[in-house]
C-alpha positions in Angstrom: 96.9 38.2 76.8 96.0 41.4 78.9 95.0 38.6 81.7 98.6 36.8 80.9 100.4 40.1 81.5 98.5 40.6 84.9 99.8 37.1 85.9 102.9 37.5 84.6 103.3 40.7 86.9 101.5 38.9 89.7 104.1 36.3 89.8 106.4 35.4 93.1 109.5 33.9 90.7 111.3 33.2 93.7 107.9 31.2 95.2 106.4 29.8 92.0 108.3 26.4 91.0 109.6 25.7 87.4 107.0 23.8 86.4 104.7 26.5 87.6 106.7 28.9 85.1 106.9 26.4 82.0 103.0 26.1 82.5 103.1 30.3 82.0 105.5 29.9 79.2 103.3 27.7 77.9 100.0 29.4 77.9 101.7 32.7 76.5 103.0 31.0 73.7 99.4 29.3 72.6 97.9 32.3 73.2 100.4 34.1 70.3 100.2 31.1 68.3 96.2 31.4 68.3 96.0 34.9 68.1 97.3 34.6 64.3 94.4 33.5 63.1 95.8 31.0 61.2 94.5 27.2 62.8 97.1 25.5 60.5 100.3 27.8 61.7 98.7 27.4 65.5 99.1 23.7 65.2 102.4 23.5 63.6 103.5 25.7 66.0 102.1 24.0 69.0 104.3 21.1 67.9 107.1 23.1 67.9 106.5 24.3 71.4 105.9 20.8 72.3 109.3 19.9 71.5 110.7 23.4 73.3 109.4 22.3 76.4 110.6 19.5 76.1 114.1 20.7 76.1 113.0 22.7 79.1 112.3 19.8 80.8 115.9 18.2 80.2 117.6 21.1 81.5 114.6 22.8 83.8 116.5 21.7 87.6 119.7 23.3 85.8 118.6 26.7 84.5 119.4 29.8 86.4 117.5 32.9 85.9 114.1 31.1 84.6 111.7 33.7 86.1 113.5 36.5 84.2 113.0 34.4 80.9 109.2 34.3 81.8 109.0 37.9 82.3 110.0 39.2 78.9 106.6 37.7 77.8 105.1 41.1 79.3 107.0 43.4 76.6 106.3 40.9 73.6 102.8 40.3 74.7 102.5 44.3 75.2 104.1 45.2 71.5 101.7 42.1 70.1 98.4 44.0 71.7 99.8 47.8 70.6 99.8 46.5 67.2 103.7 47.2 67.0 105.2 44.7 64.8 108.8 45.7 64.7 108.8 46.2 68.4 106.8 42.6 68.7 109.6 40.8 66.4 112.6 42.3 68.2 110.9 40.7 71.6 110.6 37.7 69.9 114.0 37.4 68.4 115.5 38.4 71.8 113.3 36.4 73.5 114.0 33.0 71.4 117.9 34.4 71.9 117.5 34.1 75.2 116.2 30.7 75.7 118.9 29.3 73.6 121.6 31.1 75.9 119.8 29.8 78.8 119.7 26.3 77.7 123.1 26.2 76.1 124.3 27.2 80.0 122.9 24.3 81.3 124.2 21.5 79.2 
């Protein structure tokens, strides 16, 4: 997760294509799924994540602030690494809500 945070901080959001941002999004989510230690849950979450990625792909060319959405992962990963469950839950909830708003703005 530390290396993912470093990658996210180093991103040039204005020059990274949406496909690259989506790759980072997928990597972050899958690292969180794997960290839970439950392979069955990680597999189920990956399937749902794949559906979410399909939504991204359908509207990616119409989305504003994709980079901002991707950088939300920094706080989430930091809270997880710090073991701060409440802050991680709050960040995750805000991230999901942000994604929903972002997609709804494009459709």
